[in-house]
TORMILUM-941900 format. One line per 2 residues: their letters; for each residue x, y, z of N, C-alpha, C. Coordinates in steps of 0.2 Angstrom, whole numbers, plus 5000, padded with zeros to 4 digits. Layout:
N
A	X,Y,Z,X,Y,Z,X,Y,Z; ...
END
This chain:
304
MR	5004,4994,5000,5000,5000,5000,5004,5006,5000; 5004,5010,4995,5008,5016,4995,5004,5022,4997
TL	5006,5025,5003,5003,5031,5006,5008,5036,5008; 5006,5042,5009,5010,5047,5011,5007,5051,5017
FA	5010,5051,5022,5007,5055,5028,5010,5062,5027; 5005,5067,5026,5007,5074,5025,5006,5078,5031
LV	5011,5080,5035,5010,5084,5041,5008,5091,5039; 5002,5093,5039,4999,5099,5037,4996,5102,5043
LA	4998,5108,5046,4995,5111,5052,4991,5116,5050; 4984,5116,5051,4979,5120,5049,4981,5127,5052
GV	4980,5133,5047,4981,5139,5050,4987,5143,5049; 4993,5139,5047,4999,5142,5047,5002,5141,5040
WP	5003,5135,5038,5006,5134,5031,5001,5136,5026; 5003,5140,5021,4999,5142,5015,4997,5136,5011
AA	4991,5136,5008,4989,5130,5005,4993,5127,5000; 4997,5131,4996,5001,5129,4991,5007,5125,4993
WA	5008,5125,5000,5014,5121,5003,5011,5114,5004; 5005,5113,5004,5002,5106,5007,5004,5101,5002
QT	5006,5095,5004,5008,5090,5000,5001,5086,4999; 4999,5085,4992,4993,5081,4991,4995,5074,4992
PA	4991,5070,4996,4993,5063,4998,4993,5059,4991; 4998,5054,4991,4998,5050,4986,4992,5045,4986
IN	4989,5043,4980,4983,5039,4980,4985,5033,4984; 4980,5031,4988,4980,5025,4993,4975,5020,4991
PM	4977,5015,4987,4972,5010,4985,4970,5006,4991; 4963,5005,4992,4960,5002,4998,4953,4999,4996
PD	4951,4994,5000,4944,4991,4998,4939,4996,4997; 4934,4995,4993,4928,5000,4993,4925,5001,4999
GS	4923,5007,5000,4919,5009,5006,4924,5010,5012; 4930,5009,5012,4935,5010,5017,4938,5017,5017
RD	4942,5019,5022,4945,5025,5023,4951,5024,5027; 4956,5029,5026,4962,5029,5030,4963,5036,5033
MY	4963,5037,5040,4962,5043,5043,4968,5044,5049; 4971,5050,5049,4975,5052,5054,4972,5058,5058
VG	4972,5058,5064,4970,5064,5068,4975,5065,5074; 4977,5071,5075,4982,5072,5080,4982,5080,5082
LG	4988,5081,5085,4989,5088,5087,4996,5089,5086; 4998,5095,5084,5005,5097,5082,5007,5104,5084
AV	5013,5105,5084,5015,5112,5085,5020,5114,5080; 5019,5121,5078,5023,5124,5072,5026,5130,5074
SA	5032,5131,5072,5036,5137,5073,5037,5140,5066; 5034,5146,5065,5034,5149,5058,5034,5156,5058
PR	5036,5160,5053,5036,5167,5052,5029,5170,5054; 5028,5176,5056,5022,5178,5058,5018,5180,5051
YQ	5021,5181,5046,5018,5181,5039,5024,5180,5034; 5023,5180,5028,5028,5178,5023,5033,5184,5023
GA	5039,5183,5024,5044,5188,5024,5045,5191,5031; 5042,5189,5036,5042,5192,5043,5049,5190,5046
AE	5051,5194,5051,5057,5192,5055,5055,5188,5061; 5049,5191,5064,5046,5188,5070,5043,5181,5069
RR	5044,5177,5074,5042,5170,5073,5036,5169,5078; 5032,5164,5077,5027,5162,5082,5027,5154,5083
VT	5026,5152,5089,5025,5145,5090,5017,5144,5092; 5014,5139,5088,5007,5138,5089,5005,5131,5089
AL	5001,5129,5093,4998,5122,5094,4992,5122,5089; 4991,5117,5085,4986,5117,5080,4984,5109,5079
PL	4978,5108,5076,4976,5101,5075,4979,5099,5069; 4979,5092,5068,4982,5089,5063,4977,5084,5060
LQ	4976,5084,5053,4971,5080,5050,4973,5078,5043; 4972,5071,5042,4972,5069,5035,4968,5063,5034
VE	4964,5063,5029,4959,5057,5028,4959,5056,5021; 4959,5049,5019,4958,5047,5012,4952,5042,5012
WS	4948,5042,5007,4943,5038,5006,4944,5033,5000; 4941,5028,4999,4942,5023,4994,4940,5026,4987
NG	4935,5031,4987,4933,5034,4981,4938,5039,4978; 4943,5040,4982,4948,5045,4979,4948,5052,4983
VF	4943,5053,4987,4942,5060,4990,4947,5060,4996; 4950,5065,4997,4955,5066,5003,4954,5073,5006
IS	4956,5073,5012,4957,5080,5016,4964,5080,5019; 4967,5085,5018,4974,5085,5020,4975,5092,5023
GM	4974,5093,5030,4975,5100,5033,4970,5104,5030; 4972,5110,5027,4967,5115,5025,4966,5114,5017
SA	4967,5108,5015,4965,5107,5008,4961,5101,5007; 4958,5100,5001,4954,5094,5000,4954,5093,4992
GM	4953,5087,4990,4952,5086,4983,4950,5079,4982; 4951,5077,4975,4949,5070,4973,4954,5067,4968
HL	4956,5061,4969,4960,5058,4964,4955,5055,4959; 4957,5057,4952,4952,5055,4947,4956,5049,4942
SA	4962,5049,4943,4966,5044,4939,4966,5037,4941; 4966,5032,4937,4967,5025,4939,4974,5023,4937
NP	4977,5027,4933,4984,5026,4931,4989,5027,4937; 4993,5022,4939,4997,5023,4945,5003,5027,4944
VL	5004,5029,4938,5010,5034,4936,5007,5041,4937; 5001,5042,4935,4998,5049,4935,4993,5050,4941
EY	4993,5056,4944,4988,5058,4949,4986,5065,4947; 4979,5066,4947,4976,5072,4945,4969,5072,4948
GP	4967,5079,4948,4960,5080,4950,4959,5087,4953; 4953,5088,4955,4951,5095,4958,4954,5096,4965
LI	4955,5102,4966,4958,5104,4973,4955,5110,4976; 4953,5110,4982,4951,5116,4985,4955,5117,4991
AL	4957,5123,4993,4961,5125,4999,4959,5131,5002; 4960,5132,5009,4959,5138,5012,4965,5142,5013
QP	4965,5148,5011,4970,5153,5012,4969,5157,5019; 4973,5156,5024,4971,5159,5030,4971,5167,5030
RR	4967,5170,5035,4967,5177,5035,4973,5180,5037; 4975,5186,5034,4981,5190,5037,4979,5197,5039
SQ	4980,5198,5046,4978,5204,5049,4985,5208,5050; 4984,5214,5053,4990,5218,5054,4993,5217,5061
SG	4991,5212,5065,4993,5211,5072,5001,5210,5072; 5004,5214,5076,5011,5214,5077,5013,5213,5084
SD	5020,5213,5085,5023,5212,5092,5024,5219,5095; 5025,5225,5091,5026,5231,5094,5020,5235,5095
SE	5017,5235,5101,5011,5238,5103,5011,5246,5102; 5018,5248,5103,5018,5256,5103,5018,5259,5096
WV	5019,5254,5091,5019,5257,5084,5012,5257,5081; 5009,5263,5080,5003,5264,5078,5002,5264,5071
GS	5007,5265,5067,5007,5264,5060,5007,5270,5056; 5006,5276,5059,5006,5282,5056,5012,5287,5057
PM	5015,5290,5052,5021,5294,5054,5019,5300,5058; 5012,5301,5059,5010,5307,5064,5008,5304,5070
AG	5008,5298,5072,5006,5295,5078,5010,5298,5084; 5006,5300,5089,5009,5303,5095,5009,5311,5095
FV	5007,5314,5089,5006,5321,5089,4999,5323,5088; 4994,5319,5086,4988,5321,5086,4985,5322,5093
GE	4982,5328,5093,4978,5330,5100,4983,5332,5105; 4990,5333,5103,4995,5334,5108,4998,5341,5107
SV	4999,5345,5112,5002,5352,5111,5009,5351,5110; 5011,5353,5104,5019,5352,5102,5021,5359,5101
PP	5026,5362,5105,5029,5368,5104,5032,5369,5097; 5031,5375,5094,5034,5376,5087,5042,5376,5088
LS	5045,5374,5082,5052,5375,5082,5054,5382,5082; 5059,5383,5086,5062,5390,5087,5065,5392,5080
TT	5063,5399,5079,5066,5402,5073,5072,5406,5074; 5074,5406,5080,5079,5411,5082,5085,5407,5086
DP	5091,5408,5084,5096,5405,5088,5099,5410,5093; 5100,5408,5099,5102,5413,5104,5109,5416,5102
KT	5113,5413,5099,5120,5415,5097,5120,5419,5090; 5117,5416,5085,5118,5418,5078,5112,5422,5076
GP	5106,5423,5080,5101,5426,5078,5096,5422,5074; 5092,5426,5069,5086,5422,5065,5089,5416,5061
IR	5085,5411,5061,5087,5405,5057,5083,5405,5051; 5087,5404,5045,5084,5404,5039,5079,5398,5039
PS	5073,5398,5035,5069,5392,5035,5072,5386,5032; 5077,5386,5028,5080,5380,5025,5084,5377,5031
AV	5086,5381,5036,5090,5378,5041,5086,5375,5047; 5080,5376,5047,5076,5373,5052,5075,5366,5051
PS	5077,5361,5056,5077,5354,5055,5070,5352,5054; 5069,5347,5049,5063,5344,5048,5062,5337,5051
PE	5056,5335,5052,5055,5329,5055,5058,5323,5051; 5059,5318,5054,5062,5312,5050,5056,5310,5045
PS	5058,5308,5039,5053,5305,5034,5050,5299,5037; 5045,5297,5033,5040,5292,5036,5044,5285,5035
AH	5050,5284,5038,5053,5278,5038,5051,5274,5044; 5051,5268,5044,5050,5264,5050,5055,5264,5055
KR	5052,5264,5061,5057,5263,5067,5059,5256,5067; 5065,5255,5069,5068,5249,5070,5064,5244,5074
GA	5062,5238,5072,5058,5234,5075,5050,5235,5075; 5048,5240,5070,5041,5242,5069,5038,5236,5066
NR	5031,5236,5067,5027,5231,5064,5025,5233,5057; 5028,5230,5051,5027,5233,5045,5020,5232,5042
LS	5016,5228,5045,5009,5227,5043,5004,5232,5046; 5007,5236,5051,5002,5241,5055,5000,5246,5049
GT	4994,5247,5049,4991,5252,5044,4989,5249,5038; 4991,5242,5037,4989,5239,5031,4982,5236,5032
DA	4978,5235,5026,4972,5232,5026,4972,5225,5028; 4967,5222,5032,4967,5215,5033,4965,5211,5026
IG	4967,5205,5025,4965,5201,5020,4961,5195,5023; 4955,5195,5021,4951,5189,5024,4953,5182,5021
AR	4951,5177,5025,4952,5170,5023,4948,5169,5016; 4952,5165,5012,4949,5164,5005,4949,5157,5004
LQ	4943,5155,5001,4943,5148,4999,4945,5148,4991; 4950,5144,4990,4953,5144,4983,4951,5137,4980
GG	4950,5138,4973,4949,5132,4969,4954,5131,4964; 4955,5124,4962,4960,5123,4957,4961,5116,4955
AF	4967,5114,4954,4968,5107,4952,4975,5105,4954; 4976,5098,4954,4983,5095,4955,4985,5090,4950
FH	4991,5090,4948,4993,5085,4943,5000,5083,4945; 5001,5076,4946,5007,5073,4948,5009,5068,4944
YY	5016,5067,4942,5018,5062,4938,5024,5059,4941; 5024,5052,4941,5029,5048,4945,5034,5046,4940
LT	5041,5049,4941,5046,5047,4937,5049,5040,4939; 5048,5038,4945,5050,5032,4948,5045,5030,4953
PS	5044,5024,4956,5039,5023,4961,5040,5028,4967; 5046,5031,4968,5047,5035,4974,5048,5042,4973
LR	5049,5044,4966,5050,5051,4964,5045,5054,4960; 5042,5059,4962,5036,5062,4958,5037,5069,4957
IT	5035,5072,4951,5034,5079,4950,5027,5081,4952; 5027,5087,4956,5020,5089,4958,5018,5096,4955
NN	5012,5097,4954,5009,5103,4952,5003,5104,4955; 5002,5110,4959,4996,5112,4962,4995,5119,4959
LL	4989,5120,4956,4986,5126,4954,4980,5129,4958; 4981,5135,4961,4975,5137,4965,4974,5144,4963
AG	4967,5146,4963,4965,5153,4961,4960,5155,4966; 4959,5162,4968,4954,5164,4972,4956,5168,4978
SG	4963,5169,4979,4966,5172,4985,4966,5179,4984; 4968,5183,4989,4970,5190,4989,4964,5194,4990
RD	4965,5201,4990,4959,5206,4992,4953,5205,4987; 4955,5205,4981,4950,5204,4976,4948,5197,4974
RH	4951,5192,4977,4949,5185,4975,4952,5183,4968; 4956,5187,4965,4959,5186,4959,4966,5183,4959
GA	4969,5182,4965,4975,5180,4966,4976,5172,4964; 4981,5170,4961,4982,5164,4958,4990,5162,4959
TW	4990,5155,4961,4997,5152,4962,4998,5146,4959; 5004,5144,4957,5006,5138,4953,5012,5136,4957
TV	5012,5130,4960,5018,5127,4964,5020,5121,4960; 5026,5121,4958,5029,5115,4954,5035,5113,4959
GM	5035,5106,4960,5040,5103,4964,5042,5096,4962; 5047,5094,4965,5050,5087,4964,5050,5084,4971
QH	5047,5079,4972,5046,5076,4979,5049,5068,4979; 5053,5067,4984,5055,5060,4985,5050,5058,4991
VA	5045,5054,4989,5040,5052,4994,5043,5047,4999; 5040,5046,5005,5042,5043,5011,5046,5037,5009
RA	5052,5037,5011,5057,5031,5010,5059,5028,5017; 5058,5022,5018,5060,5019,5025,5068,5019,5026
IS	5070,5022,5031,5077,5021,5033,5078,5016,5038; 5073,5014,5041,5074,5009,5046,5066,5006,5047
PH	5065,5000,5051,5059,4997,5051,5053,5002,5053; 5055,5007,5057,5049,5012,5060,5050,5019,5058
HS	5055,5021,5054,5057,5027,5052,5057,5028,5044; 5054,5034,5042,5054,5035,5035,5055,5043,5034
VS	5058,5045,5028,5060,5052,5027,5058,5053,5020; 5055,5059,5019,5053,5062,5012,5057,5069,5011
LS	5059,5070,5005,5062,5076,5003,5058,5079,4997; 5059,5086,4997,5055,5089,4992,5058,5096,4991
AD	5058,5099,4984,5060,5105,4982,5054,5108,4978; 5053,5114,4978,5047,5117,4974,5049,5125,4973
LT	5045,5127,4968,5045,5134,4967,5038,5136,4966; 5036,5143,4967,5029,5145,4967,5029,5151,4962
LV	5025,5151,4957,5024,5157,4953,5017,5160,4955; 5016,5166,4955,5010,5170,4956,5008,5175,4951
NG	5002,5177,4951,5000,5183,4947,5001,5189,4950; 5000,5195,4947,5001,5201,4950,4996,5203,4955
SY	4989,5200,4955,4984,5201,4960,4987,5198,4966; 4990,5192,4966,4992,5189,4972,4997,5193,4976
NR	5002,5195,4972,5008,5199,4974,5006,5206,4977; 5001,5209,4973,4999,5216,4976,4995,5215,4982
SY	4992,5209,4983,4988,5208,4990,4992,5207,4995; 4997,5203,4995,5001,5200,5000,5008,5204,5001
FG	5010,5207,4996,5017,5210,4996,5016,5218,4994; 5011,5220,4991,5010,5227,4989,5008,5232,4995
VT	5009,5238,4993,5007,5243,4998,5003,5249,4994; 4997,5250,4995,4993,5255,4992,4995,5262,4994
EA	4992,5267,4991,4994,5274,4993,4991,5275,4999; 4984,5273,5001,4981,5274,5007,4985,5270,5013
ES	4987,5264,5011,4991,5260,5016,4998,5264,5018; 5001,5267,5013,5007,5270,5013,5006,5276,5018
LR	5001,5280,5018,5000,5286,5022,4999,5283,5029; 4995,5278,5030,4994,5275,5037,5000,5272,5040
SG	5004,5268,5036,5009,5264,5039,5016,5266,5039; 5017,5271,5034,5024,5273,5034,5028,5269,5029
ND	5025,5264,5026,5029,5260,5021,5028,5264,5014; 5033,5263,5010,5033,5266,5003,5027,5263,4999
AY	5024,5266,4995,5019,5263,4991,5022,5258,4986; 5019,5252,4985,5023,5247,4981,5017,5243,4977
AP	5018,5242,4971,5013,5239,4967,5017,5233,4963; 5018,5227,4966,5022,5222,4962,5018,5219,4957
GG	5022,5216,4952,5019,5212,4947,5019,5205,4949; 5018,5200,4944,5018,5193,4945,5025,5190,4943
GL	5025,5184,4944,5032,5180,4943,5033,5175,4948; 5040,5174,4949,5042,5169,4954,5042,5172,4960
KD	5038,5169,4965,5037,5171,4972,5043,5169,4977; 5044,5162,4976,5049,5159,4981,5051,5152,4978
VA	5057,5150,4981,5059,5143,4980,5060,5140,4987; 5059,5134,4988,5059,5131,4994,5062,5124,4994
VA	5064,5121,5000,5066,5114,5000,5063,5112,5007; 5061,5106,5008,5058,5103,5014,5060,5096,5015
AR	5060,5094,5021,5062,5087,5023,5056,5085,5029; 5054,5079,5028,5049,5076,5033,5052,5070,5036
WN	5051,5069,5042,5053,5063,5045,5047,5060,5049; 5045,5054,5048,5039,5050,5051,5042,5044,5055
WA	5040,5044,5061,5042,5039,5066,5035,5035,5068; 5035,5029,5066,5029,5024,5067,5030,5022,5074
LS	5027,5024,5079,5028,5022,5086,5024,5016,5087; 5019,5014,5084,5015,5008,5084,5011,5008,5078
PS	5007,5002,5076,5003,5002,5071,4998,5008,5070; 4996,5011,5076,4991,5016,5076,4994,5023,5077
WM	5000,5024,5080,5002,5030,5082,5008,5032,5078; 5009,5039,5076,5014,5041,5072,5016,5048,5074
LG	5023,5049,5074,5026,5055,5076,5029,5058,5069; 5026,5064,5067,5029,5067,5061,5032,5074,5062
SA	5038,5075,5059,5041,5081,5060,5043,5084,5053; 5044,5090,5052,5046,5093,5046,5049,5100,5047
VR	5054,5101,5042,5057,5108,5042,5057,5110,5034; 5055,5116,5033,5055,5119,5027,5058,5126,5027
AA	5062,5127,5022,5066,5133,5021,5064,5136,5014; 5062,5143,5014,5059,5146,5008,5063,5153,5007
RL	5064,5155,5001,5067,5161,5000,5063,5165,4995; 5061,5171,4997,5057,5175,4992,5061,5177,4986
QG	5058,5178,4981,5061,5180,4975,5057,5186,4971; 5061,5189,4967,5058,5194,4962,5054,5200,4966
DA	5048,5202,4963,5045,5207,4966,5043,5206,4973; 5041,5200,4975,5039,5199,4982,5045,5200,4987
RR	5051,5198,4985,5057,5199,4989,5058,5207,4990; 5057,5211,4985,5058,5218,4985,5053,5222,4989
SP	5048,5219,4992,5042,5222,4995,5045,5226,5001; 5042,5232,5003,5044,5235,5009,5041,5231,5015
LV	5037,5227,5014,5034,5223,5020,5039,5217,5022; 5043,5215,5018,5048,5210,5019,5053,5212,5024
ER	5054,5208,5029,5059,5210,5034,5065,5205,5033; 5063,5199,5031,5068,5193,5031,5066,5189,5025
PT	5070,5189,5019,5068,5185,5013,5068,5178,5014; 5073,5175,5018,5073,5168,5019,5070,5166,5026
NF	5065,5162,5026,5061,5160,5031,5061,5152,5032; 5061,5150,5039,5061,5143,5040,5054,5141,5044
TV	5051,5136,5043,5046,5133,5046,5047,5126,5049; 5046,5125,5055,5048,5119,5059,5041,5117,5062
ST	5040,5110,5061,5034,5108,5064,5035,5101,5066; 5030,5099,5071,5030,5092,5074,5023,5090,5076
GL	5021,5084,5075,5014,5082,5077,5014,5075,5079; 5009,5073,5083,5008,5066,5085,5001,5065,5083
AY	5000,5059,5079,4994,5058,5076,4992,5050,5077; 4985,5049,5077,4983,5042,5078,4979,5040,5072
RF	4981,5034,5070,4978,5032,5064,4972,5027,5065; 4966,5029,5062,4960,5025,5063,4959,5020,5058
END
């Protein structure tokens, strides 16, 4: 039986990162299900320097008719060919708000001055007399304070249900090319992503341990990049970020490794690490604090 346990922690990893489970031949009317709890350490948002550790549920279910649920994505295997896997795919893109770690940063370059009496700058120097207007020091431009929350003053992006398809091709029984295409994300719901990867599916390294490796790149359209990496004129006035309207193209490249430990026939401990580096217009966004991000997760699951 060829099966892939995909450790996908709901609410943290973008849907495009989810690994579509390999088709799992089983008797009609049966199912294969993992339920558990995991912890993930991930950037606060794509390109953030700050990290968060969160405990979240873990779920993967496959039915004999080809339908599957894997974390925040679901789909259906339509192919009967063991070399090809394809079918429809839906996924939930989590909401992104402007919550940040620096509670003192309000997001506006004028914060702290509204409603407060501020003495005017002196136009006379006690030693040299009147100061020419050009010599009067001006306030610092709307550059961010060090450690500021760059999402402060930006509009929240609601959770989005995306639709699309997956297509995987096996070069060998353990090596497959993966393609996940999703549309419907972003502020205007016109954002689209295409993730292409190479995956070495779970390989046993000992009787109870298996490892899988993968590498992928994600292409996005302009609507996606403008939503998650762009800054509108209105947001620029509120946040202090420079206005930025990125186009589409390559968003990031990533590598990942997963380790599964079968503690018993019913219990499994899964751990994963993923490193991704932003590229192109996404990398140049004023919202990006750190272009290379790492996500580390672990979870304990029970197989029904």
